[in-house]
Every structure is written in C-alpha cells, then in structure tokens.
N, CA, C and O atoms as a DFTB+ gen file, in Angstrom:
260 C
 N C O
     1  1     -94.547     -36.624     117.745
     2  2     -93.707     -36.326     116.611
     3  2     -92.251     -36.299     117.075
     4  3     -91.948     -35.761     118.140
     5  1     -91.359     -36.871     116.289
     6  2     -89.942     -36.915     116.607
     7  2     -89.299     -35.561     116.341
     8  3     -89.548     -34.924     115.318
     9  1     -88.466     -35.138     117.288
    10  2     -87.717     -33.889     117.118
    11  2     -86.518     -34.127     116.199
    12  3     -85.863     -35.166     116.277
    13  1     -86.242     -33.169     115.340
    14  2     -85.105     -33.247     114.422
    15  2     -84.078     -32.221     114.863
    16  3     -84.403     -31.046     115.036
    17  1     -82.847     -32.656     115.044
    18  2     -81.764     -31.765     115.442
    19  2     -81.125     -31.150     114.196
    20  3     -80.217     -31.738     113.607
    21  1     -81.593     -29.978     113.799
    22  2     -81.075     -29.326     112.601
    23  2     -79.699     -28.707     112.827
    24  3     -79.100     -28.181     111.890
    25  1     -79.195     -28.760     114.050
    26  2     -77.846     -28.267     114.322
    27  2     -76.781     -29.274     113.920
    28  3     -75.605     -28.920     113.826
    29  1     -77.164     -30.514     113.685
    30  2     -76.224     -31.546     113.255
    31  2     -76.067     -31.435     111.741
    32  3     -76.992     -31.718     110.980
    33  1     -74.861     -31.011     111.320
    34  2     -74.615     -30.779     109.885
    35  2     -73.237     -31.312     109.529
    36  3     -72.291     -31.196     110.308
    37  1     -73.140     -31.891     108.356
    38  2     -71.841     -32.367     107.899
    39  2     -71.808     -32.398     106.383
    40  3     -72.836     -32.279     105.717
    41  1     -70.597     -32.562     105.848
    42  2     -70.406     -32.609     104.399
    43  2     -69.686     -33.893     104.023
    44  3     -68.978     -34.501     104.826
    45  1     -69.893     -34.277     102.782
    46  2     -69.139     -35.375     102.181
    47  2     -68.586     -34.824     100.871
    48  3     -69.337     -34.561      99.932
    49  1     -67.282     -34.653     100.817
    50  2     -66.652     -34.141      99.604
    51  2     -66.628     -35.248      98.565
    52  3     -66.159     -36.355      98.829
    53  1     -67.138     -34.936      97.382
    54  2     -67.195     -35.917      96.310
    55  2     -66.010     -35.792      95.370
    56  3     -65.431     -36.795      94.952
    57  1     -65.647     -34.542      95.034
    58  2     -64.526     -34.341      94.119
    59  2     -64.129     -32.871      94.080
    60  3     -64.842     -31.993      94.567
    61  1     -62.977     -32.641      93.487
    62  2     -62.541     -31.282      93.172
    63  2     -62.280     -31.238      91.677
    64  3     -61.550     -32.074      91.145
    65  1     -62.871     -30.271      91.001
    66  2     -62.699     -30.168      89.557
    67  2     -61.332     -29.580      89.227
    68  3     -60.661     -29.018      90.093
    69  1     -60.933     -29.712      87.988
    70  2     -59.640     -29.198      87.536
    71  2     -59.528     -27.684      87.706
    72  3     -58.429     -27.151      87.860
    73  1     -60.676     -26.990      87.677
    74  2     -60.642     -25.527      87.818
    75  2     -60.957     -25.068      89.249
    76  3     -61.303     -23.906      89.460
    77  1     -60.840     -25.972      90.232
    78  2     -60.890     -25.577      91.637
    79  2     -62.248     -25.547      92.317
    80  3     -62.389     -24.936      93.377
    81  1     -63.230     -26.181      91.744
    82  2     -64.538     -26.259      92.395
    83  2     -64.636     -27.530      93.231
    84  3     -64.108     -28.576      92.851
    85  1     -65.318     -27.431      94.375
    86  2     -65.534     -28.571      95.255
    87  2     -66.967     -29.047      95.068
    88  3     -67.912     -28.282      95.257
    89  1     -67.123     -30.308      94.698
    90  2     -68.442     -30.923      94.592
    91  2     -68.655     -31.709      95.878
    92  3     -67.810     -32.516      96.263
    93  1     -69.797     -31.472      96.549
    94  2     -70.012     -32.106      97.845
    95  2     -71.491     -32.284      98.145
    96  3     -72.357     -31.673      97.518
    97  1     -71.751     -33.146      99.132
    98  2     -73.090     -33.323      99.674
    99  2     -73.120     -32.630     101.027
   100  3     -72.183     -32.752     101.817
   101  1     -74.197     -31.904     101.289
   102  2     -74.402     -31.219     102.561
   103  2     -75.593     -31.869     103.248
   104  3     -76.700     -31.891     102.710
   105  1     -75.352     -32.398     104.443
   106  2     -76.376     -33.116     105.204
   107  2     -76.841     -32.283     106.390
   108  3     -76.051     -31.580     107.020
   109  1     -78.122     -32.370     106.680
   110  2     -78.692     -31.716     107.861
   111  2     -79.516     -32.749     108.623
   112  3     -80.494     -33.288     108.105
   113  1     -79.109     -33.010     109.846
   114  2     -79.851     -33.834     110.799
   115  2     -79.858     -35.330     110.513
   116  3     -79.841     -36.127     111.451
   117  1     -79.882     -35.732     109.251
   118  2     -80.054     -37.138     108.918
   119  2     -79.380     -37.419     107.581
   120  3     -79.350     -36.557     106.702
   121  1     -78.847     -38.609     107.430
   122  2     -78.166     -38.968     106.178
   123  2     -79.105     -38.968     104.976
   124  3     -78.650     -38.917     103.833
   125  1     -80.401     -39.024     105.225
   126  2     -81.369     -38.998     104.126
   127  2     -81.745     -37.583     103.704
   128  3     -82.440     -37.393     102.706
   129  1     -81.288     -36.598     104.459
   130  2     -81.631     -35.202     104.171
   131  2     -80.373     -34.469     103.705
   132  3     -79.610     -33.943     104.515
   133  1     -80.174     -34.445     102.398
   134  2     -78.969     -33.808     101.868
   135  2     -79.234     -33.186     100.497
   136  3     -80.211     -33.497      99.816
   137  1     -78.318     -32.296     100.129
   138  2     -78.322     -31.694      98.793
   139  2     -76.904     -31.779      98.246
   140  3     -75.935     -31.730      99.004
   141  1     -76.785     -31.903      96.941
   142  2     -75.477     -31.866      96.300
   143  2     -75.240     -30.447      95.822
   144  3     -76.107     -29.823      95.210
   145  1     -74.046     -29.950      96.115
   146  2     -73.683     -28.586      95.756
   147  2     -72.295     -28.569      95.138
   148  3     -71.535     -29.528      95.267
   149  1     -71.970     -27.470      94.464
   150  2     -70.632     -27.256      93.941
   151  2     -70.295     -25.790      94.152
   152  3     -71.060     -24.900      93.781
   153  1     -69.124     -25.550      94.761
   154  2     -68.684     -24.189      95.075
   155  2     -67.183     -24.080      94.835
   156  3     -66.466     -25.079      94.887
   157  1     -66.707     -22.854      94.570
   158  2     -65.251     -22.661      94.549
   159  2     -64.692     -23.005      95.931
   160  3     -65.398     -22.886      96.932
   161  1     -63.427     -23.429      95.988
   162  2     -62.829     -23.900      97.238
   163  2     -62.978     -22.897      98.385
   164  3     -63.339     -23.289      99.495
   165  1     -62.709     -21.619      98.142
   166  2     -62.826     -20.596      99.181
   167  2     -64.267     -20.480      99.669
   168  3     -64.511     -20.393     100.873
   169  1     -65.211     -20.478      98.747
   170  2     -66.627     -20.383      99.117
   171  2     -67.072     -21.632      99.881
   172  3     -67.903     -21.548     100.785
   173  1     -66.516     -22.788      99.515
   174  2     -66.842     -24.024     100.230
   175  2     -66.419     -23.920     101.688
   176  3     -67.185     -24.274     102.584
   177  1     -65.219     -23.441     101.928
   178  2     -64.735     -23.296     103.296
   179  2     -65.598     -22.301     104.074
   180  3     -65.903     -22.535     105.244
   181  1     -65.994     -21.199     103.443
   182  2     -66.878     -20.217     104.087
   183  2     -68.247     -20.842     104.380
   184  3     -68.818     -20.621     105.448
   185  1     -68.759     -21.606     103.445
   186  2     -70.039     -22.291     103.610
   187  2     -69.990     -23.206     104.837
   188  3     -70.914     -23.217     105.650
   189  1     -68.906     -23.968     104.961
   190  2     -68.759     -24.881     106.099
   191  2     -68.699     -24.109     107.408
   192  3     -69.308     -24.518     108.397
   193  1     -67.973     -22.999     107.424
   194  2     -67.877     -22.177     108.636
   195  2     -69.244     -21.596     109.003
   196  3     -69.646     -21.639     110.166
   197  1     -69.952     -21.057     108.021
   198  2     -71.245     -20.424     108.278
   199  2     -72.303     -21.422     108.743
   200  3     -73.219     -21.066     109.485
   201  1     -72.171     -22.660     108.308
   202  2     -73.163     -23.686     108.645
   203  2     -72.729     -24.594     109.786
   204  3     -73.371     -25.606     110.064
   205  1     -71.629     -24.223     110.448
   206  2     -71.130     -25.003     111.592
   207  2     -71.041     -26.495     111.272
   208  3     -71.507     -27.345     112.031
   209  1     -70.434     -26.780     110.133
   210  2     -70.265     -28.164     109.703
   211  2     -69.367     -28.889     110.701
   212  3     -68.372     -28.335     111.166
   213  1     -69.723     -30.128     111.024
   214  2     -68.951     -30.926     111.983
   215  2     -67.487     -30.984     111.561
   216  3     -67.173     -31.263     110.404
   217  1     -66.611     -30.722     112.500
   218  2     -65.182     -30.668     112.202
   219  2     -64.655     -31.982     111.636
   220  3     -63.804     -31.972     110.747
   221  1     -65.154     -33.118     112.142
   222  2     -64.643     -34.389     111.641
   223  2     -64.954     -34.583     110.159
   224  3     -64.218     -35.279     109.461
   225  1     -66.033     -33.976     109.673
   226  2     -66.342     -34.126     108.246
   227  2     -65.375     -33.309     107.390
   228  3     -65.187     -33.605     106.210
   229  1     -64.770     -32.293     107.978
   230  2     -63.818     -31.482     107.232
   231  2     -62.504     -32.217     107.001
   232  3     -61.692     -31.777     106.188
   233  1     -62.281     -33.318     107.693
   234  2     -61.077     -34.108     107.470
   235  2     -61.016     -34.597     106.026
   236  3     -59.934     -34.884     105.513
   237  1     -62.161     -34.692     105.374
   238  2     -62.177     -35.123     103.971
   239  2     -61.470     -34.121     103.071
   240  3     -61.093     -34.454     101.947
   241  1     -61.286     -32.891     103.557
   242  2     -60.575     -31.890     102.766
   243  2     -59.124     -32.276     102.533
   244  3     -58.527     -31.838     101.550
   245  1     -58.553     -33.069     103.394
   246  2     -57.154     -33.453     103.232
   247  2     -56.961     -34.301     101.989
   248  3     -55.842     -34.429     101.494
   249  1     -58.044     -34.887     101.475
   250  2     -57.943     -35.670     100.236
   251  2     -57.901     -34.771      99.015
   252  3     -57.546     -35.221      97.926
   253  1     -58.261     -33.506      99.185
   254  2     -58.286     -32.567      98.063
   255  2     -56.929     -31.920      97.934
   256  3     -56.392     -31.389      98.906
   257  1     -56.387     -31.961      96.772
   258  2     -55.052     -31.366      96.551
   259  2     -55.193     -29.943      96.072
   260  3     -54.190     -29.271      95.829
C-alpha cells in the first residue's frame, strides 16, 4: 500500500467576496484530495496557520485586495 503524506497541505484561493470572505480549495497530500471552503479573511489566515499550509501557496493572497 502506498503511503500518503498528510503533512503536505496547500490552498488555492478562488475569490474574495465583496463582504470579505475568502473562497478557497484546501488540498491534503494530493491534488485530487481537496474540499472547497469559505471563511472570513481573518479565519482563513488562522486556518492556514493551524494547518501548516505551504508558504508558497499563500502567495496567492497577494491577489486578494
């Protein structure tokens, strides 16, 4: 059986709503294993910190105004 590295986590920011929510995909281990979520901007940043999201994926935040 193949081992899955669940420590590999990243996000793909899809959009920011007019009222400040971040819509994003959260991936674990593989690009096929993801969920779409929506959180307020502050909660999104906390979520990324708590889940040790790969720093390079956070570069997508610069697209959010």
